[in-house]
C-alpha positions in Angstrom: 0.0 0.1 0.0 1.2 3.5 -0.7 1.4 6.6 1.6 -1.7 8.7 1.7 -2.8 9.3 -1.9 -2.6 12.6 -3.6 -5.7 14.8 -4.5 -7.9 13.3 -7.1 -7.6 14.7 -10.5 -6.0 14.4 -13.9 -2.5 13.2 -14.0 0.5 15.4 -14.9 1.8 13.4 -17.9 5.3 13.2 -19.2 5.3 15.4 -22.1 4.6 19.1 -23.0 1.2 20.4 -23.3 -0.6 23.7 -23.5 -3.2 24.8 -20.9 -6.7 23.4 -21.6 -9.1 25.8 -23.3 -12.0 25.1 -20.9 -12.9 22.9 -17.9 -15.6 21.3 -20.2 -13.1 19.2 -22.0 -11.7 21.1 -24.9 -8.4 19.8 -26.4 -5.1 21.3 -25.9 -2.8 22.2 -28.8 -0.3 19.5 -28.0 -1.1 16.1 -26.7 1.3 14.0 -24.6 2.5 10.5 -25.4 2.1 9.3 -21.8 -0.5 10.3 -19.2 -1.3 9.4 -15.7 -4.4 9.4 -13.5 -5.5 8.7 -10.0 -8.8 8.0 -8.4 -9.6 7.3 -4.6 -12.1 4.6 -3.4 -14.8 4.8 -0.8 -15.9 2.8 2.2 -19.4 2.0 1.3 -22.3 4.1 1.6 -23.8 6.5 4.2 -27.1 6.4 2.3 -28.5 4.4 -0.7 -31.9 3.8 -2.0 -34.5 5.4 -4.2 -35.1 9.1 -4.4 -37.1 11.7 -6.4 -35.2 13.8 -8.8 -36.0 17.5 -9.7 -39.1 16.4 -11.8 -40.5 14.1 -9.2 -39.3 10.9 -10.8 -37.9 7.9 -8.9 -34.1 7.5 -9.3 -31.7 5.1 -7.8 -29.0 7.2 -5.8 -26.4 7.0 -3.1 -24.1 9.0 -1.0 -20.7 7.4 -0.5 -18.3 7.5 2.5 -15.0 8.7 1.0 -11.8 7.0 1.9 -9.0 9.0 0.0 -5.9 7.1 1.3 -6.7 4.1 -0.9 -7.1 4.4 -4.8 -5.9 3.5 -8.2 -3.2 4.9 -10.2 -3.3 4.6 -13.9 -0.7 5.3 -16.7 -1.6 5.2 -20.3 0.9 5.1 -23.2 -0.3 6.1 -26.7 0.9 3.8 -29.3 0.7 5.5 -32.8 0.4 3.0 -35.7 -1.1 0.2 -33.2 -4.7 -0.7 -33.2 -5.3 -2.7 -30.1 -5.4 -1.1 -26.6 -4.1 -3.3 -23.9 -4.4 -3.4 -20.1 -2.1 -4.7 -17.2 -3.4 -6.6 -15.3 -5.1 -8.2 -18.1 -8.5 -8.7 -16.1 -9.2 -5.0 -15.5 -11.8 -5.2 -18.4 -14.0 -2.3 -17.1 -11.1 -0.1 -17.0 -9.9 -1.2 -20.5 -13.6 -0.4 -21.8 -13.4 3.0 -20.3 -9.9 3.8 -21.8 -11.3 3.0 -25.2 -14.2 5.1 -24.8 -12.1 8.0 -23.4 -9.5 7.6 -26.3 -12.5 8.0 -28.9 -13.8 11.1 -27.1 -10.3 12.6 -26.8 -9.3 12.0 -30.3 -12.4 13.5 -31.5 -11.8 16.7 -29.4 -8.1 16.9 -30.6 -9.1 16.0 -34.3 -6.5 13.2 -34.1 -6.8 9.7 -35.6 -7.4 6.8 -33.2 -4.5 4.7 -32.3 -3.5 1.9 -29.9 -2.1 2.1 -26.5 -1.3 0.5 -23.1 -3.0 1.0 -20.0 -1.3 0.1 -16.6 -3.0 0.0 -13.3 -1.8 -0.3 -9.7 -3.5 0.0 -6.4 -4.5 -1.5 -3.2 -8.3 -1.3 -3.1 -9.8 -4.5 -1.6 -11.9 -6.2 -4.3 -15.5 -7.2 -3.9 -16.2 -5.4 -0.5 -18.2 -2.6 -1.9 -15.4 0.1 -1.8 -15.7 1.0 -5.3 -12.5 -0.7 -6.7 -13.9 -0.9 -10.4 -15.1 2.7 -10.2 -11.6 3.7 -8.9 -9.9 1.7 -12.0 -12.3 3.2 -14.6 -12.0 6.8 -13.2 -8.2 6.6 -13.0 -8.0 4.9 -16.5 -10.2 7.8 -18.0 -8.1 10.5 -16.4 -4.8 8.9 -17.6 -6.1 8.8 -21.2 -7.2 12.3 -21.1 -3.8 13.4 -19.8 -2.1 11.6 -22.5 -4.1 13.5 -25.0 -3.6 16.8 -23.2 -7.3 16.9 -22.7 -9.1 18.2 -19.4 -12.4 16.3 -19.1 -15.1 17.7 -16.8 -16.2 15.4 -14.0 -19.6 15.2 -15.9 -17.8 13.8 -19.0 -15.8 11.4 -16.9 -19.1 10.1 -15.1 -20.8 9.6 -18.5 -17.9 7.4 -19.6 -17.7 5.6 -16.3 -21.3 4.7 -16.4 -21.0 3.5 -20.0 -18.1 1.2 -19.2 -19.5 -0.3 -16.0 -23.3 0.5 -16.2 -23.1 2.0 -12.8 -20.5 4.1 -11.1 -19.7 5.7 -7.9 -19.1 9.3 -7.6 -15.3 9.2 -7.2 -14.8 11.6 -10.1 -16.3 14.4 -7.8 -13.4 14.3 -5.3 -15.4 13.3 -2.2 -17.9 15.9 -1.7 -21.1 14.7 -0.1 -23.5 14.3 -3.1 -26.6 12.3 -3.8 -25.4 10.6 -6.9 -27.5 8.6 -9.5 -25.0 5.9 -10.0 -26.8 4.4 -13.0 -27.1 7.8 -14.9 -23.8 9.4 -13.7 -25.3 12.6 -12.6 -25.8 14.5 -9.4 -29.3 14.6 -7.7 -28.3 16.9 -5.0 -25.2 18.5 -3.6 -25.7 18.1 0.2 -22.9 20.6 1.2 -19.2 21.3 1.6 -18.2 18.3 3.7 -19.6 15.4 5.7 -19.9 15.9 9.5 -16.7 15.1 11.3 -16.7 11.5 12.6 -14.0 8.7 13.3 -14.8 5.5 11.4 -13.6 2.0 12.8 -13.8 -0.2 9.7 -14.4 -3.9 9.6 -15.1 -6.8 7.3 -18.4 -8.8 7.6 -18.9 -12.1 5.9 -15.4 -13.1 6.5 -14.3 -10.5 4.0 -15.8 -12.5 1.1 -16.4 -10.5 -2.2 -20.0 -10.1 -3.3 -21.2 -10.6 -6.8 -23.9 -7.9 -7.2 -25.4 -10.0 -10.2 -26.3 -12.6 -7.7 -28.2 -10.2 -5.2 -32.1 -10.2 -5.3 -33.8 -7.3 -7.1 -36.6 -5.5 -5.4 -39.0 -3.0 -6.4 -39.5 0.2 -4.3 -43.2 1.3 -3.4 -44.4 4.7 -2.1 -43.4 3.9 1.4 -39.9 3.1 0.5 -39.7 6.6 -1.4 -41.0 8.4 1.5 -38.6 6.7 4.1 -35.5 7.4 1.8 -36.6 10.9 1.3 -36.8 11.4 5.0 -33.4 10.1 5.4 -32.2 12.3 2.7 -33.5 15.5 4.4 -32.0 14.3 7.7 -28.5 13.8 6.0 -29.0 17.3 4.5 -29.5 18.7 8.0 -26.7 16.7 9.4 -24.2 18.1 6.7 -25.6 21.7 7.3 -25.1 21.5 11.1 -22.0 19.2 11.1 -23.8 16.7 13.4 -22.1 13.3 13.5 -24.9 11.8 15.7 -27.5 12.6 12.9 -25.0 11.2 10.4 -24.8 8.0 12.3 -28.5 7.7 12.6 -29.0 8.2 8.9 -26.2 5.6 8.0 -27.7 3.1 10.5 -31.3 3.4 9.2 -30.0 3.1 5.6 -27.9 0.0 6.4 -30.9 -1.6 8.1 -33.1 -1.1 5.0 -30.2 -2.5 2.9 -30.4 -5.7 4.6 -33.6 -6.6 2.6 -31.2 -6.8 -0.5 -27.9 -8.0 1.1 -28.5 -9.4 4.4 -25.4 -9.6 6.8 -25.8 -12.1 9.6 -23.5 -9.9 11.8 -25.6 -6.7 11.4 -27.5 -7.3 14.8 -24.3 -7.9 16.6 -22.7 -5.0 15.0 -25.5 -2.5 16.0 -25.4 -4.0 19.5 -21.6 -3.4 19.8 -22.2 0.3 18.6 -24.7 0.7 21.3 -22.5 -0.7 23.9 -19.3 1.3 23.1 -20.9 4.5 22.4 -20.8 4.8 18.7 -23.2 7.2 17.1 -24.2 4.5 14.4 -23.0 2.1 11.8 -22.5 2.2 8.0 -22.6 -0.8 5.7 -21.8 -1.1 2.1 -25.1 -1.8 0.1 -23.2 -4.1 -2.2 -20.4 -5.6 -0.3 -19.1 -6.7 3.0 -17.2 -3.5 4.2 -18.7 -1.9 7.3 -17.9 0.8 9.9 -18.8 2.1 13.3 -19.0 5.7 13.4 -18.0 7.9 16.5 -18.3 11.6 17.5 -14.6 12.9 17.6 -15.9 15.3 20.4 -17.3 12.5 22.6 -15.6 12.0 26.1 -12.9 9.2 26.4 -12.9 8.7 22.6 -9.8 6.5 22.8 -11.5 4.3 25.3 -14.4 4.0 23.1 -12.2 3.1 20.1 -10.4 0.5 22.2 -13.6 -1.1 23.6 -15.0 -1.2 20.0 -11.9 -3.0 18.7 -12.0 -5.4 21.6 -15.8 -6.0 20.9 -15.3 -6.6 17.3 -12.5 -9.2 18.0 -14.8 -10.9 20.6 -17.5 -11.2 18.0 -15.2 -12.7 15.5 -15.6 -9.5 13.1 -12.2 -8.5 11.7 -11.3 -4.8 12.2 -9.6 -3.2 9.3 -8.9 0.5 9.2 -9.7 3.4 11.4 -10.0 6.7 9.6 -12.0 9.9 9.7 -14.4 11.9 7.4 -12.2 15.0 7.5 -8.6 13.4 6.9 -6.6 12.2 4.0 -5.2 9.0 5.9 -6.4 5.9 7.3 -4.8 3.7 10.0 -4.8 -0.2 9.8 -6.1 -1.8 12.8 -3.4 -3.3 15.1 -3.1 -4.0 18.7 0.1 -2.0 18.6 -1.4 1.2 17.0 -4.1 2.8 18.7 -7.0 3.6 16.3 -6.2 7.3 16.3 -2.5 7.0 15.4 -1.6 9.2 12.6 0.4 6.6 10.7 -0.1 6.0 6.9 -1.9 2.9 5.9 0.1 -0.4 5.5 -0.2 -2.8 2.8 -3.4 -5.0 2.0 -3.6 -7.5 -0.9 -6.3 -7.5 -3.4 -6.7 -9.4 -6.4 -6.5 -7.5 -9.6 -10.2 -7.5 -10.7 -12.9 -4.9 -10.8 -15.2 -4.8 -7.9 -18.8 -4.6 -9.0 -19.9 -6.7 -12.0 -21.8 -4.7 -14.4 -25.3 -5.4 -15.4 -24.8 -7.4 -18.4 -27.2 -10.2 -19.5 -24.7 -12.9 -20.2 -21.5 -14.3 -18.7 -19.7 -15.2 -22.0 -16.1 -14.2 -22.3 -15.0 -12.2 -25.2 -11.7 -11.6 -26.5 -11.0 -8.8 -23.8 -11.7 -11.3 -21.1 -9.1 -13.8 -22.3 -6.1 -11.7 -23.0 -6.8 -8.2 -21.9 -7.1 -6.5 -25.3 -9.9 -4.6 -26.8 -10.0 -3.0 -30.3 -10.2 0.6 -30.1 -13.6 0.4 -32.0 -15.4 -2.1 -29.8 -18.4 -1.4 -27.7 -19.1 -4.6 -26.0 -21.5 -5.0 -23.1 -19.9 -5.5 -19.5 -19.8 -9.0 -18.1 -19.3 -10.2 -14.5 -15.9 -10.3 -13.5 -15.9 -10.1 -9.7 -13.4 -12.5 -8.2 -14.7 -15.5 -6.3 -11.6 -15.6 -3.9 -11.7 -14.0 -0.5 -10.5 -10.4 -0.3 -7.4 -10.1 1.9 -7.3 -7.3 4.4 -4.7 -6.7 7.1 -6.8 -8.2 9.9 -7.8 -11.1 7.6 
């Protein structure tokens, strides 16, 4: 694992380029041969459900819990004269699709012919836990391609490409602001404020840290009562952000996680909420499409250190592995260890993750195409996504 990651944004590239014309994605005069990009991950959701948009239509939406200390770094090298685009590791198929789509868009803006290229990805985001590893891969890839062309893509353009590549994307291209985001449309439903309320998060892994295949999750419709309930939670979260209230944040996260059990049930959820009550946490948050979870604490609470220590002890006694402790206001995270108190300001230490995307897209079949076999995609391809979540257990420091 790396030291705390830099701020999200387009890479710097390795060549010379002029300033972009606009923030909407206009091409620069000179494109670089190599570009870099980075995207952070998240720690599951604070709120996820169905909401009403500005026209009163029902829309799936979510608010993620940023975790900027982990993420994906991408490097893209343009290969003039070549036709294929390759990716390393070869099974990052969603990032590969995103790179080809970004190349087509950037080449059009630059009025240059399409060519081949090589995409390389590196990172330590655990796979299949609901931490946005695939979105992190995809967004970093798009940023690297744009950087190689000397193009500055707006977040809205990156969101559009990400949704096209993986059918649903987390809002990692928007750099951690608290937003209600329509993940299947790639657009913001509501800007909730400047920052989440201050909170300390003690992360843990449910289900033994097993990866979750979202295609295997049951689908359920939402009725009027569901919409009203989620709109109430939305209003409460809006108030929590406006007043910087960690207690209200914890309430919203807990109720959203409770409702999410109807889609992805965690047998440890009851024990997790019981531990939260015993150790003085303000609530729990659980990924709605994975096994990562966290207990939320008010950083101004009396005896915070004792509360965090009792939380770690209670999780261990319940057989729930603790992973990272971090805050909603910091750039770093601390791996859980009996030798490092949860609030220690040390950078994270390595965790191992298998090199596959985290959330399988919503394709209709599981057939492997050429890009699934050798990590290549022709620059003109527009194949539908396919499931590619690893079936092996995800390795975390505590596991």
